[in-house]
C-alpha positions in Angstrom: 46.0 112.6 171.7 49.0 112.8 173.6 52.2 111.4 171.5 53.8 108.2 173.6 57.7 109.4 174.3 60.1 108.2 171.9 63.4 106.8 173.5 64.0 105.1 176.7 65.5 107.2 179.0 61.8 109.4 178.7 60.1 106.6 178.6 61.6 105.6 182.3 61.1 109.0 183.7 57.8 108.7 182.5 57.5 105.6 184.5 58.9 107.0 187.3 56.0 109.5 187.5 53.5 107.1 186.7 53.5 103.9 188.9 56.4 105.7 191.3 56.7 103.4 194.5 55.4 100.8 192.2 57.6 97.5 192.1 59.2 98.2 189.1 62.5 94.7 189.6 62.2 91.8 192.1 65.4 89.9 191.7 65.9 87.8 195.2 66.8 90.0 198.0 67.6 93.1 195.7 63.7 94.8 195.4 63.4 98.6 192.8 60.7 100.5 192.7 60.1 103.1 189.4 61.1 106.0 191.4 64.5 104.0 192.7 65.4 102.0 189.2 65.5 105.7 187.8 67.7 107.0 190.4 69.8 103.8 189.7 70.0 104.4 186.2 71.3 107.5 186.8 74.0 107.1 189.2 75.3 104.2 186.3 74.9 106.9 183.5 76.5 109.2 185.6 79.6 106.8 185.7 79.6 106.2 182.4 79.7 110.1 181.4 82.6 110.4 184.0 84.4 107.4 181.8 84.2 109.4 178.9 81.4 107.4 177.2 80.0 109.8 174.4 76.4 109.8 172.8 76.3 107.3 169.8 79.3 104.9 171.8 78.4 101.5 172.0 78.1 99.9 175.1 78.1 95.9 175.8 76.6 93.6 178.2 77.8 89.8 178.5 75.6 88.3 182.1 73.3 86.5 182.9 69.2 88.0 183.8 69.7 89.6 187.1 68.9 93.0 188.1 72.3 94.8 187.3 71.5 93.8 183.3 68.2 96.5 183.4 70.1 98.7 185.1 73.7 98.3 182.9 71.3 98.6 179.8 69.1 101.7 180.9 71.5 103.6 181.9 73.6 102.8 178.6 70.7 104.6 177.2 70.7 107.3 179.1 74.3 108.0 178.6 72.9 108.1 174.9 74.8 104.7 174.0 73.7 101.9 171.7 73.2 98.6 173.6 75.4 95.7 172.4 73.6 92.7 174.0 76.3 89.5 173.9 74.7 86.2 174.0 75.8 83.8 176.8 76.2 80.9 175.1 79.7 82.7 173.4 83.0 81.7 173.8 85.1 84.2 174.5 86.6 84.4 171.2 83.0 85.1 169.2 82.5 87.8 172.0 85.8 89.6 171.4 84.7 89.3 167.5 81.6 91.4 168.1 83.0 93.6 170.8 85.6 94.8 167.9 82.8 95.2 165.5 81.2 97.5 166.8 84.3 99.4 168.4 82.7 98.8 172.1 83.7 102.1 174.6 82.9 100.0 177.5 81.6 96.7 178.4 79.1 95.4 181.7 80.1 91.7 182.2 79.3 88.7 184.5 81.8 87.8 187.5 82.2 84.3 188.0 78.8 82.4 187.2 77.9 78.7 186.4 81.8 77.8 186.5 82.8 80.7 183.9 85.0 83.4 184.4 84.2 85.6 181.7 86.4 88.6 182.1 89.4 86.1 182.4 88.2 83.9 179.5 88.6 87.2 177.6 92.0 88.6 178.7 93.1 84.8 177.2 91.5 85.1 174.3 92.6 88.6 173.3 95.4 89.9 175.4 95.4 92.9 172.7 91.7 93.7 173.2 91.3 97.8 174.4 87.7 98.6 175.7 88.0 102.2 177.9 86.2 100.7 180.6 85.0 97.1 181.6 82.2 96.7 184.9 82.4 93.4 186.3 78.3 92.4 187.7 78.2 89.9 190.7 78.5 86.6 189.9 76.6 83.8 191.3 78.8 83.5 194.7 77.4 87.2 195.2 74.2 88.7 193.4 73.6 91.4 195.5 76.4 91.6 198.2 76.2 94.3 200.9 77.1 97.8 199.0 76.5 96.1 195.6 73.0 97.5 195.3 72.5 100.7 193.5 72.5 103.7 195.4 69.8 107.0 194.6 71.7 109.6 192.4 70.3 112.6 195.0 71.2 110.6 198.2 75.1 110.6 196.4 74.9 114.3 196.4 73.5 114.6 200.1 75.8 112.6 201.6 79.3 111.9 201.8 81.2 109.0 199.8 81.9 107.3 203.2 80.5 103.8 204.4 78.1 101.5 202.9 74.4 102.3 203.5 72.4 100.0 205.4 70.2 97.9 203.0 68.8 96.3 205.8 67.3 98.8 207.5 65.5 100.6 204.8 67.1 103.9 205.4 69.4 104.5 202.3 70.4 107.8 203.1 72.2 106.7 206.4 76.5 106.4 206.2 78.6 104.2 208.6 81.4 106.6 208.8 83.1 103.2 210.6 83.5 101.9 207.8 86.1 104.2 206.1 85.5 106.1 203.3 84.3 104.3 199.9 86.4 106.3 197.5 89.7 104.9 198.9 91.5 102.6 196.9 90.5 99.4 196.5 94.4 98.0 196.5 93.4 98.4 200.3 90.8 95.3 200.5 92.3 93.0 197.9 89.1 93.6 195.7 89.4 93.6 191.9 87.3 96.5 191.5 90.3 98.9 191.5 90.9 101.3 188.7 94.0 100.0 186.7 93.8 103.2 185.3 94.7 105.1 188.2 97.6 102.2 190.2 99.9 102.6 186.4 99.1 99.0 185.7 97.3 99.0 182.1 94.6 95.7 182.2 94.7 93.7 179.3 91.4 94.2 178.3 90.4 97.7 178.8 91.3 100.8 179.9 89.5 100.4 183.7 87.9 97.3 185.5 85.7 98.4 187.5 83.6 96.8 190.1 79.7 97.0 190.4 79.8 98.5 193.7 82.2 101.8 192.5 79.7 102.7 190.3 78.7 105.5 192.9 82.3 106.7 193.8 82.8 107.5 190.0 79.4 108.6 189.1 80.3 111.4 192.0 82.7 113.4 189.3 79.3 114.3 187.3 76.4 116.2 188.5 72.6 115.2 188.3 72.0 118.0 185.9 75.0 116.7 183.6 73.2 113.2 183.5 69.8 114.1 183.2 70.3 116.9 180.1 72.6 113.5 178.5 69.4 111.5 178.5 67.0 114.1 177.4 69.7 114.4 174.4 68.9 111.0 172.9 66.7 111.6 169.8 64.2 109.0 168.6 65.9 108.4 165.7 69.3 107.7 167.6 70.5 103.6 167.9 69.2 102.2 170.5 70.6 98.6 170.3 72.4 96.5 167.9 71.4 92.9 168.3 73.0 90.1 165.9 71.6 87.6 164.6 71.9 84.1 165.8 74.1 83.0 163.0 72.5 79.8 162.0 73.4 80.6 158.8 76.7 81.9 158.6 78.4 85.0 160.1 75.9 87.2 162.2 74.7 90.3 161.4 73.8 93.3 163.1 70.3 95.3 163.3 70.4 98.8 163.8 67.5 99.6 165.3 65.8 103.4 166.5 64.6 104.3 169.8 61.4 105.4 168.1 61.0 102.0 166.5 62.0 99.3 169.7 59.6 101.5 171.5 56.6 101.5 168.9 57.2 97.8 167.7 57.1 97.3 172.2 54.0 99.0 172.5 51.7 97.1 169.8 53.3 93.7 171.8 52.4 95.0 175.2 48.3 95.6 173.7 48.2 92.4 172.0 49.4 90.7 175.2 47.7 92.4 177.8 50.8 93.5 179.4 49.3 95.7 182.3 51.0 97.4 185.5 49.8 95.1 187.7 51.5 92.1 185.9 54.1 90.1 187.7 56.4 89.3 184.4 58.8 86.2 185.1 61.6 86.7 182.9 63.3 83.6 181.3 64.2 84.5 177.9 67.3 86.0 178.0 68.0 89.8 178.1 70.1 89.4 175.3 68.1 88.3 173.2 64.9 90.2 171.4 61.9 88.1 173.8 63.9 88.8 177.1 65.3 92.5 175.9 61.8 94.3 173.8 59.1 91.4 175.4 60.2 91.4 179.0 62.2 94.3 179.7 60.7 97.3 177.8 57.5 96.0 177.6 57.9 96.5 182.0 59.3 99.7 181.1 56.2 101.4 179.4 53.3 98.9 181.1 54.6 99.5 184.7 54.6 95.9 184.9 57.3 94.2 187.4 60.6 92.5 186.4 61.2 89.2 188.1 64.4 87.7 186.2 65.3 84.4 186.4 69.2 83.7 185.7 68.8 80.0 184.0 66.3 78.1 183.4 65.3 75.3 185.5 61.6 73.7 186.0 61.3 73.0 189.3 62.8 77.0 190.6 60.3 78.4 188.0 57.0 76.6 189.1 58.9 77.7 193.2 59.1 81.4 191.5 55.6 81.6 190.2 54.1 80.7 193.1 56.3 82.6 195.6 56.7 85.9 193.6 52.7 85.2 192.5 54.0 85.4 188.4 51.4 86.2 186.1 53.1 86.9 182.4 55.2 83.3 181.6 56.9 84.0 177.9 59.5 81.9 175.8 59.4 79.0 173.2 56.9 76.0 173.1 59.6 73.6 174.7 59.2 76.3 177.9 55.2 75.4 178.8 56.2 71.7 177.5 57.9 71.0 180.1 56.0 72.7 182.5 53.1 70.3 181.8 55.3 67.0 181.9 57.3 67.7 185.4 56.1 65.4 187.7 56.0 68.1 190.6 53.9 70.2 188.3 51.0 69.9 191.4 53.1 70.3 194.0 53.1 74.4 193.0 50.8 76.7 193.0 50.6 78.3 189.4 47.2 79.6 189.8 48.8 83.3 189.4 49.6 82.8 185.8 47.7 84.9 183.5 49.5 85.9 180.3 51.6 83.5 178.1 53.6 84.5 174.2 55.2 81.9 172.6 56.4 81.3 169.0 60.2 80.6 167.6 58.9 76.8 166.5 56.1 74.6 165.8 53.2 74.8 168.3 50.8 72.1 168.2 47.1 72.8 169.1 46.6 70.7 171.6 49.8 72.9 173.8 48.1 75.7 173.7 44.7 73.9 174.6 46.4 71.9 177.3 48.0 75.5 178.5 44.8 76.9 178.5 43.0 74.2 179.9 45.0 73.0 182.6 48.2 75.3 183.3 44.6 77.8 183.5 46.1 81.0 181.2 43.5 83.4 180.1 45.7 84.6 177.5 48.3 82.4 175.3 48.7 84.2 171.9 51.8 83.3 169.5 54.0 86.1 167.6 56.5 86.3 164.5 59.2 88.6 164.2 63.0 89.0 163.6 65.6 91.5 164.5 65.6 93.2 161.2 61.7 93.8 161.9 62.8 95.3 165.5 61.7 92.5 167.3 58.4 91.3 166.2 55.7 92.1 163.1 52.9 89.6 164.1 51.1 88.7 166.7 47.9 86.9 167.7 44.9 88.4 169.3 43.8 87.6 173.2 40.4 86.4 172.0 41.5 83.8 169.0 41.0 80.0 168.8 43.9 78.1 170.0 43.9 76.3 166.2 44.7 80.0 165.4 47.1 80.5 168.0 48.9 77.2 166.9 48.1 77.5 163.2 49.4 81.1 162.9 51.2 83.7 163.9 48.6 86.4 164.1 48.0 90.0 161.8 50.8 92.7 161.7 51.2 95.1 164.2 53.4 98.0 164.5 52.1 99.4 161.4 53.9 96.5 159.4 52.3 95.5 155.7 53.2 91.9 155.1 53.0 90.5 151.2 54.2 86.6 150.0 56.2 86.9 146.6 56.3 85.2 143.8 58.6 82.5 145.6 56.4 81.7 148.9 58.6 84.4 150.5 57.1 86.9 153.0 58.4 90.4 152.7 57.4 93.2 155.5 57.5 96.9 155.2 57.1 99.5 157.4 58.2 101.8 160.0 60.0 99.9 162.2 62.0 97.9 159.8 65.4 97.9 161.0 67.9 101.1 160.0 70.0 98.9 158.2 72.9 95.9 159.1 76.0 97.6 160.8 78.9 98.3 158.8 77.5 96.3 155.6 75.6 98.2 153.0 75.9 95.1 150.7 73.7 92.9 152.5 71.2 95.5 153.5 70.8 96.3 150.1 70.0 92.7 149.3 67.9 92.5 152.6 65.5 95.6 152.0 64.9 96.1 148.5 64.5 99.9 146.8 60.3 99.7 147.6 61.3 99.5 150.9 60.3 95.6 151.5 62.3 93.5 154.1 62.5 90.3 152.9 62.4 87.8 155.5 63.6 84.4 154.2 61.0 82.7 155.4 58.3 81.2 153.5 54.8 81.8 154.4 51.0 82.3 153.4 48.7 84.8 154.1 44.8 83.4 155.0 41.5 85.2 154.4 42.2 87.8 157.5 46.1 88.6 157.0 46.7 86.6 159.5 50.6 85.3 158.8 51.1 81.1 158.6 55.0 80.2 158.6 55.6 77.0 156.6 59.6 77.1 156.8 63.0 78.9 156.0 63.8 79.2 152.7 67.4 78.0 153.5 65.2 74.4 155.5 63.3 73.9 151.8 64.7 70.4 150.3 64.2 68.9 147.3 62.9 65.2 146.8 62.5 63.9 143.4 61.8 67.1 142.5 59.3 68.4 145.0 59.8 71.0 147.5 59.5 69.6 150.9 58.9 72.0 154.1 60.3 70.6 157.3 58.0 72.5 159.2 54.8 71.0 157.4 55.9 67.7 158.6 56.9 68.7 161.9 53.8 69.9 162.5 52.2 66.6 161.5 54.0 64.9 163.6 53.5 67.2 166.4 50.4 65.3 166.8 51.2 61.9 166.6 51.1 60.7 170.6 54.2 60.0 172.2 55.8 63.0 170.3 57.0 65.7 172.5 59.4 68.0 169.8 61.0 67.0 166.7 63.2 68.8 163.7 63.4 67.3 160.5 66.0 68.4 157.8 67.0 67.1 154.3 69.9 64.4 154.0 71.7 63.2 150.6 70.2 60.3 148.8 71.5 59.1 145.3 67.9 58.1 143.8 65.7 61.0 145.2 68.3 63.9 145.6 67.5 64.4 149.3 65.2 62.9 151.9 63.6 63.8 155.0 65.3 63.1 158.4 63.3 63.6 161.3 64.9 64.1 164.9 62.6 63.1 167.6 62.4 64.0 171.1 59.9 61.1 173.0 57.2 62.5 175.8 58.2 61.1 179.1 57.3 57.4 179.7 56.5 56.9 175.4 57.6 53.6 174.2 57.6 55.3 170.4 59.1 53.4 167.5 61.0 54.2 164.4 57.6 52.3 162.7 55.3 53.8 164.6 56.3 57.6 163.2 56.6 56.3 159.6 53.3 54.4 160.0 52.0 57.4 161.1 53.8 59.9 158.5 52.3 57.4 155.7 48.8 58.3 156.5 49.0 62.1 157.4 51.8 63.2 154.8 52.3 62.3 150.7 54.8 59.4 150.3 57.5 62.7 149.2 57.0 64.1 152.3 57.1 60.9 154.3 60.7 60.6 156.1 63.1 58.0 155.3 65.1 57.9 158.4 63.8 58.6 162.4 66.4 59.3 165.1 65.4 59.3 168.6 67.2 62.0 171.1 66.7 63.0 174.7 66.8 67.0 173.6 67.4 68.5 170.4 70.6 71.6 170.0 68.6 74.8 170.5 69.5 78.4 169.9 68.8 81.0 172.5 65.8 82.1 170.8 64.4 78.8 170.9 65.3 77.9 167.5 66.2 74.3 167.2 69.9 74.5 165.6 69.6 72.6 161.7 72.3 73.8 160.6 74.6 71.4 163.2 72.1 68.7 162.8 73.2 68.7 159.2 76.9 69.2 160.0 76.6 66.1 162.0 75.5 64.5 158.8 78.3 65.9 156.6 
């Protein structure tokens, strides 16, 4: 039996050999086959190497879901660097902190997008921040402007640096000499892409600010042999990525995950989800999160499925893309499917191509799973559980599990993980894919991974007779009402069965007599005339008295993290 490749550079080369001219990425006007994606990644890696990136350096990406993110991420790996995805919701100060903590040697940053200019924000927030290379990804005014599409590495070596390639005709190798030399100083054109070091004007962020369109010129300083050698020098135990925990409990921590671990978990995820080369995967979860990066981008890499990125979630646009692109795979938190099901224009779109849904990160009502199967016609609907400390995933349901199991559990262990529940009810995980540790934080690493190798997740759970996991709550979310432990997730699951409730979140609030009591934040379903009395009456019928929320507050929406988890800390802060 052949051992699967254990680094993303080798996985990309294998994908190019196996899937060839099949579509790898479909992003608006940009269509890349697996061979073209490999060429584009090698070109970008060549530019990074030419800029001095060494094996083991850290490269950050602060940008939305576009094909550029995929190319930048895989190129960072190909150059031997560890990838540091930055949350697009970060304000500049948060991004600066992360960039400083990882000592980023390069940064891919989006140009103006949805009213934000992240590079300008960084310059304002940290005038003295120095990053050796800053590469500006085209913003929403020009997602893929002429000349910005990656050029195949072999063509760079076969042609001069003059002119722009004619993308429209599909003749990638032909150059138009009349347009002038691509390598001339961009000062002449007024574009922001000039190399600051060459002009002697040192920027406040980074030693050089380079436009995406200039990467082919920069890459000319390295040979194809040098680039391939760098990619093949990456080892299975080299750091693949440093993802930062969401920070819902305080200062975020960077999780160190090796190439071997990332690919091992991803392959197990693909097996349970049945992802294959015929699938077309609409990637709504952000690439900076495990759900977008590993369960989407890397999952497509190892299966040959087509990556179809969506930069921002918009229900009509999502349904239009499903219809137009014949999307088969749609993943994300339960709210994505709920909003599609409730949208008044759903019947106007052909969603019949949908095949696979993977969800989790929040309470999943049984009725939602049933509606996804019956109304959206998904063949496979599964839930999963994981955290950055487990390389993204640790358990998963199987395709033939009934709706009650999919909604009520997070499935059984995958990727070699063992599960155990300790005396406090906390879920512990052990296996070859537990993170290597936290970045520069041996104290918290030792607190989280005990001497026997068990990862303490901070989640409260139970294991059923089959070994399937049911997460009942977070240890930090539990509150004590009159001496009784109350787990909000149990209440939220009960409320999910009340007609008229779309979403709910329960927290403990101070009470002079009981110590703490529950407060439920509820989002009504569209058109529902639900009242506080309705909720309280229902809760009294289905829950023990000490679990019944004392207070009910209706909201238009709940605060969510990018991972699709309700930000309960934010709700608590409102009360305090």
